[in-house]
C-alpha angles and dihedrals in degrees: 000000000000091000092051091049091050091050091048092052091048092051091048093053092045091054092044093051091047090051093051092048090049091050090051091050092048095045114115113259113253141194119200129194125190111212122199132179137235113351127190128152130205099000113170097273088059104030092113091054092050092046092050101041106016131245092288095064100085093053098059100102095041099040099092094048094045093052098050095093131070092252135022116211128176146156114267100213095180128059120234110231142141119267093252093060108111119225119228119266118258128196091237137023109287138172109262108180122190134186122223111238092254089066089079090065091048091053090050091050090053088061103253110166092186142353129211114227102190104115144106097269102045094090096041089110094041128234091324091057092049093048092049090050092052091047098047092048092048092051090049091052096249118132121222136201139170094060136051151133092301141000095275091054093045093050096043114114127242106236118204121189137187135148090007091301119121126196122187118207123197126189130202141174118217111264094240116177093229091064098049093079103029122115122342099002097319139300100280128089118244137182094289101008130091118233146103130305113267120230103231132143091243093052091049093052096045098041097044090050091050093045092052087062090059103038144033094233136022128210125185127206110205122194105198140147164280110077117228093357135114120260112305129213092250090059092052091048096052092043090053092047090051092051091046088053090057107265119155100205134019119202120181134193137164105086090083092230138084110261136189123302117217142152129242116198088343094306118121118245121190101187092197131358090191125226128326108199101339106161102206124110097251129212102240097134093046091057096033091242103129088116088064098041094118139124109222110208100201125195116195116195120199129191124192088267106042152336094286104189149341123223113198121191120186127216122187108240110174098133093201084071106024097042093226095311110104111222130216109261116249119237090257092049092049092048092051094045097049093042084060104041098036096047092108098040112118096189120092118259137181140195127254102178105299091338121099116217117202115194123203 
């Protein structure tokens, strides 16, 4: 009897294991990208923290979540340059953050596959600061996009590939008039001028069309304003233009807060996923935005047929409270946040702990 029972159990487990292996083999191939928002390490409000604990310290609660995809992609809000690099002259006092060169290695250790550079701080230290940023990232093994030696380089897509699935990612900074004349001929790349990619309707149309020839899916990262404010009309307009041009996913950043998630013609639009590790003090109390002071770590999973799902995990990032170390959102915080920012979402979504999973 005992022998028969043992044989029966062995047969059961053999069949079960074979079934699981078969399911794995038959599962649809996937590619997943984790997107995170504005990233800047060791800016002057937090230099003491970085000096005491190292650049890795602020990532410790988010690290596991950020690394769960095949690729980690974010917005590098701060140029990487040596201390003797002069920043450009502004007509009024302005925040000019700068990474020390060793920050590139810290970003590589955190698992970043690539970083977008199209934002309002990337040219703070002029062409020299941009070129140093490109060089330090390249040496650390981190790819970059959204800025370059000329307009073609700045507008070229990042292409990520796995399991025969290719996703192109484009990055842009809003073509704001104030930045057209700043510094050494303005922020934006031109035919023979280094700079960042400009967010314009023409660029969206041309670049998304070109990217669709190279990849199965196209995502755009849009760095647009206004800081610490709800979604603005200009954000809605550019998101709609991107979808009309054929993009599959729109991810915004720049306002330093989590903003509403919606869909346009069935395509997901995250107007702002907030900061990642952005080590400035923030102005959440001043603008009554503590309820939106969250980093949304967003994993997008693609199959060969479609964008299958988004998994969005919030981390509380008001540095007046967290002291430059974003904290996992509590269940109550996550419920309140997503009730707010998902109120207009028509797609179905479900909970997985404090993570929201949106299926498409």
